[in-house]
C-alpha positions in Angstrom: 38.1 -66.6 -5.0 39.9 -66.1 -8.3 41.4 -62.7 -8.9 39.7 -60.5 -11.4 41.8 -60.3 -14.7 43.4 -57.0 -15.4 41.6 -56.7 -18.7 38.3 -57.1 -17.0 39.2 -54.5 -14.4 40.2 -52.0 -17.1 36.9 -52.6 -19.0 34.8 -52.2 -15.9 34.2 -48.4 -16.2 33.1 -48.9 -19.8 30.7 -51.7 -18.8 29.3 -49.7 -15.8 28.9 -46.5 -18.0 27.1 -48.6 -20.7 24.7 -50.0 -18.1 23.9 -46.5 -16.7 23.3 -45.2 -20.2 21.0 -48.1 -21.0 19.0 -47.4 -17.8 18.8 -43.7 -18.7 17.6 -44.6 -22.3 14.9 -46.8 -20.9 13.8 -44.1 -18.5 13.6 -41.5 -21.3 12.5 -44.0 -24.0 9.9 -41.6 -25.5 12.5 -38.9 -26.2 15.0 -41.5 -27.4 12.5 -43.0 -29.8 11.4 -39.6 -31.1 15.1 -38.7 -31.6 15.8 -42.0 -33.5 12.8 -41.3 -35.8 14.0 -37.7 -36.4 17.4 -39.0 -37.2 16.1 -41.7 -39.6 14.2 -39.0 -41.5 17.1 -36.5 -41.6 18.0 -34.6 -44.7 20.9 -36.4 -46.4 22.3 -33.2 -47.9 22.9 -31.7 -44.5 24.3 -35.1 -43.2 26.8 -34.9 -46.1 27.9 -31.5 -44.9 28.4 -32.8 -41.4 30.3 -35.8 -42.8 32.6 -33.5 -44.7 33.3 -31.4 -41.6 34.0 -34.6 -39.7 36.4 -35.8 -42.4 38.2 -32.4 -42.3 38.9 -33.2 -38.6 41.2 -36.1 -39.6 44.0 -34.1 -41.3 43.8 -31.4 -38.6 44.5 -34.1 -36.0 47.4 -35.4 -38.0 49.0 -32.0 -38.5 48.4 -31.1 -34.8 50.2 -34.2 -33.6 53.0 -33.7 -36.1 53.4 -30.1 -35.0 54.0 -31.3 -31.4 56.7 -33.9 -32.3 60.3 -32.7 -32.7 61.1 -35.5 -35.1 59.9 -36.4 -38.6 57.4 -39.2 -38.6 55.4 -41.1 -41.2 52.2 -39.3 -42.1 50.4 -42.6 -42.7 51.3 -43.9 -39.3 50.2 -40.6 -37.7 46.9 -40.8 -39.5 46.4 -44.4 -38.3 47.3 -43.4 -34.8 44.7 -40.6 -34.7 42.1 -43.0 -36.0 43.0 -45.6 -33.4 42.9 -43.3 -30.4 39.1 -43.0 -30.1 38.5 -46.7 -30.4 41.3 -47.7 -27.9 40.1 -44.8 -25.6 37.1 -46.8 -24.6 39.5 -48.4 -22.2 40.5 -45.8 -19.6 44.0 -44.3 -20.0 44.6 -46.6 -23.1 44.7 -43.7 -25.5 47.4 -41.9 -23.5 49.5 -45.1 -23.3 49.0 -45.7 -27.0 50.3 -42.2 -27.9 53.2 -42.6 -25.5 54.2 -45.9 -26.9 54.0 -44.6 -30.5 56.2 -41.6 -29.7 58.7 -43.8 -27.9 58.9 -46.0 -31.0 59.6 -42.9 -33.1 62.8 -42.5 -31.2 61.8 -39.9 -28.5 62.9 -40.4 -25.0 60.3 -40.9 -22.2 60.5 -37.3 -21.1 60.4 -36.1 -24.7 57.3 -38.2 -25.5 55.6 -36.8 -22.4 56.6 -33.3 -23.3 55.2 -33.7 -26.8 51.9 -34.9 -25.5 51.8 -32.1 -23.0 52.5 -29.5 -25.7 49.6 -30.9 -27.8 47.3 -30.8 -24.8 48.5 -27.3 -23.9 47.8 -26.0 -27.4 44.3 -27.5 -27.4 43.6 -26.1 -23.9 44.8 -22.6 -24.7 42.7 -22.4 -27.8 39.5 -23.9 -26.3 39.5 -21.9 -23.0 38.8 -18.5 -24.7 36.2 -20.1 -27.0 34.4 -21.7 -24.0 34.5 -18.4 -22.1 32.9 -16.6 -25.1 30.2 -19.3 -25.3 29.5 -19.2 -21.6 29.1 -15.5 -21.6 26.8 -15.7 -24.6 24.7 -18.5 -23.2 22.4 -16.4 -20.9 21.3 -14.2 -23.8 20.5 -17.2 -26.0 18.5 -18.8 -23.1 16.5 -15.6 -22.5 15.8 -15.3 -26.2 14.5 -18.9 -26.3 12.8 -18.8 -22.9 14.8 -21.9 -21.8 15.6 -22.7 -18.2 18.8 -24.7 -17.4 18.4 -27.9 -15.4 20.2 -26.4 -12.5 18.1 -23.2 -12.2 16.3 -24.5 -9.0 19.2 -26.6 -7.8 19.6 -24.5 -4.6 15.9 -24.8 -3.7 15.9 -28.5 -4.4 19.1 -29.0 -2.3 17.6 -27.0 0.6 14.4 -29.0 0.4 16.3 -32.3 0.3 18.4 -31.3 3.3 15.3 -30.2 5.3 13.6 -33.4 4.5 16.6 -35.5 5.5 17.6 -33.6 8.7 14.3 -31.9 9.7 14.2 -30.6 13.2 15.8 -33.6 14.8 19.2 -32.6 16.3 20.2 -36.3 16.9 19.8 -37.0 13.2 21.9 -34.0 12.3 24.6 -35.1 14.8 24.6 -38.6 13.3 25.0 -37.4 9.8 27.9 -35.1 10.8 29.5 -38.0 12.6 29.2 -40.3 9.6 30.7 -37.5 7.4 33.6 -37.0 9.7 34.3 -40.8 9.9 34.1 -41.1 6.1 36.5 -38.2 5.6 39.0 -39.6 8.0 38.8 -43.0 6.4 39.4 -41.5 3.0 42.5 -39.6 4.2 43.9 -42.6 5.9 43.4 -44.8 2.8 45.1 -42.2 0.6 48.0 -42.0 3.1 48.4 -45.8 3.2 48.4 -45.9 -0.6 51.0 -43.2 -0.9 53.2 -44.8 1.8 53.0 -48.1 0.0 54.1 -46.5 -3.3 56.9 -44.6 -1.6 58.2 -47.8 0.1 58.0 -49.7 -3.2 60.3 -47.1 -4.7 63.0 -47.2 -2.0 61.5 -45.2 0.8 62.4 -41.7 2.0 66.1 -42.3 1.6 65.9 -42.4 -2.2 63.6 -39.4 -2.4 66.4 -36.8 -3.1 67.8 -39.0 -5.9 64.4 -39.3 -7.5 63.9 -35.6 -7.2 67.2 -35.0 -9.0 66.2 -37.4 -11.7 62.8 -35.7 -12.1 64.5 -32.3 -12.4 66.8 -33.7 -15.1 63.9 -35.2 -17.0 61.9 -32.0 -16.7 64.9 -30.0 -18.1 65.2 -32.4 -21.0 61.5 -32.3 -21.7 61.5 -28.5 -21.6 64.3 -28.4 -24.2 62.3 -30.7 -26.4 59.2 -28.5 -26.1 61.1 -25.3 -26.7 62.8 -26.7 -29.8 59.4 -27.8 -31.2 57.5 -24.6 -30.2 59.9 -22.3 -32.0 59.9 -24.3 -35.2 57.8 -22.1 -37.5 56.1 -24.8 -39.6 55.5 -27.1 -36.6 54.1 -24.2 -34.4 51.8 -23.0 -37.2 50.5 -26.6 -37.8 50.0 -27.1 -34.1 48.1 -23.8 -33.3 46.1 -23.5 -36.5 44.8 -27.0 -36.3 44.1 -26.6 -32.6 41.8 -23.7 -33.5 40.2 -25.5 -36.5 39.2 -28.6 -34.6 36.5 -27.0 -32.3 35.2 -24.9 -35.1 34.8 -27.9 -37.4 33.0 -29.7 -34.5 30.6 -26.7 -34.4 30.0 -26.9 -38.1 29.3 -30.7 -37.9 26.8 -30.2 -35.1 25.2 -27.3 -37.0 24.7 -29.4 -40.1 23.2 -32.3 -38.1 20.8 -29.9 -36.4 19.6 -28.7 -39.8 19.4 -32.3 -41.0 16.9 -33.1 -38.2 14.9 -30.0 -38.8 16.3 -27.7 -36.1 17.2 -24.4 -37.9 19.7 -23.2 -35.2 22.1 -20.5 -36.4 25.8 -21.1 -36.6 26.6 -18.7 -33.7 23.9 -20.3 -31.5 25.3 -23.7 -32.3 28.8 -22.4 -31.4 27.4 -21.5 -27.9 25.7 -24.8 -27.3 28.6 -27.0 -28.5 31.3 -25.2 -26.5 29.1 -25.0 -23.4 28.4 -28.8 -23.6 32.2 -29.5 -24.1 32.9 -27.6 -20.9 30.1 -29.5 -19.0 30.9 -33.0 -20.3 33.8 -33.7 -17.9 31.4 -33.3 -15.0 30.0 -36.7 -16.1 33.2 -38.7 -16.5 33.2 -41.8 -18.7 35.7 -43.5 -21.0 36.4 -41.2 -23.9 33.2 -39.3 -23.2 31.1 -42.3 -24.0 27.5 -41.4 -23.7 28.2 -38.4 -21.5 28.7 -36.2 -24.5 25.4 -37.4 -26.0 23.7 -36.6 -22.7 25.3 -33.1 -22.3 24.7 -32.2 -26.0 21.0 -33.2 -25.8 20.6 -31.4 -22.4 22.4 -28.3 -23.8 20.2 -28.2 -26.9 17.1 -28.3 -24.7 18.2 -26.1 -21.8 20.2 -23.5 -23.7 18.7 -23.6 -27.3 15.2 -24.4 -26.3 14.8 -27.4 -28.6 12.3 -30.2 -27.9 13.8 -33.3 -26.3 13.2 -35.6 -29.3 14.9 -33.3 -31.8 17.8 -32.7 -29.3 18.3 -36.4 -28.8 18.2 -37.0 -32.6 20.8 -34.3 -33.2 23.1 -35.5 -30.4 22.9 -39.1 -31.6 23.6 -38.1 -35.2 26.5 -35.9 -34.2 28.1 -38.5 -32.1 27.6 -41.2 -34.7 29.5 -39.2 -37.3 32.2 -37.9 -35.0 32.8 -40.9 -32.8 30.9 -44.2 -33.1 31.2 -44.7 -36.9 35.0 -44.3 -36.5 35.4 -47.2 -34.1 35.8 -49.9 -36.7 38.3 -47.8 -38.6 40.1 -47.2 -35.3 40.4 -50.9 -34.6 41.7 -51.6 -38.1 44.2 -48.7 -37.6 45.3 -50.2 -34.3 45.9 -53.6 -36.0 47.9 -51.8 -38.8 50.1 -50.0 -36.3 50.6 -53.2 -34.3 51.5 -55.1 -37.5 54.0 -52.4 -38.5 55.5 -52.5 -34.9 54.8 -48.8 -34.5 53.3 -49.3 -31.1 
């Protein structure tokens, strides 16, 4: 049997996620059709506001990346890079490798490039965590005001009913399930151990471990110096942290405008709660670059937290993701071709 090409293996998660989303869309076709009709009849003035908020995200991404890089770089190439990242991100881990390769081409060392990426991620995390905490704390009051129930409100009862149906009063069935669980856990641990042992042997075995640890410590020291030099630079630090704060707020404005476009008059603070809660829940459904999982979590959040109907929620989720992600894919591919032509990646 011929080996599966590497490109096909990398694209497999995207293909599998697309198939699952297509099955979910067929299963909930009534809500999807209602959402599409709501989006087709959306108010263009509110869609223009959402588009302007989306366009404002582009310079914030550029300045945020520039604020995390210790060297001066071309603003045009940074802009092209930030456009290319969402499109290339449909292949798992490709966006990280693209950023890393770009930073290496700008003259940064491998530890310095990793440190720059870590600084950018750290700034985004430190800004978003308090916003998400505020949104999560405000979510119960919004739900009680709208009379909405989250999808997980009866999760414990359903799990108990499923377990009782599966196990029942038969002790042999319970013992069999426990035995299978133990065997599966042992097999998983053994597989992980074999994989780690293989990687260790491929890098010289245990004898070279102290040398690799010294190299890692030296790389970490170099990376820390690079991060410290960038973090204390006033203009770079201001660009990094201000743009890290502006990005989630602009996403809230874009979603708020799309909601008004489809006829859902949700207030800006309530939209803030829904958007930040769904951002926190989206990683629970992993997919390449959040493909389809963000649409699902936004629609679920609008129905479960804000109390909107399924059709309006789906229309708002589709419109929001079309503006902030899907419509940028062609521009991202063109930007990737430009960077490749300029030998910047």
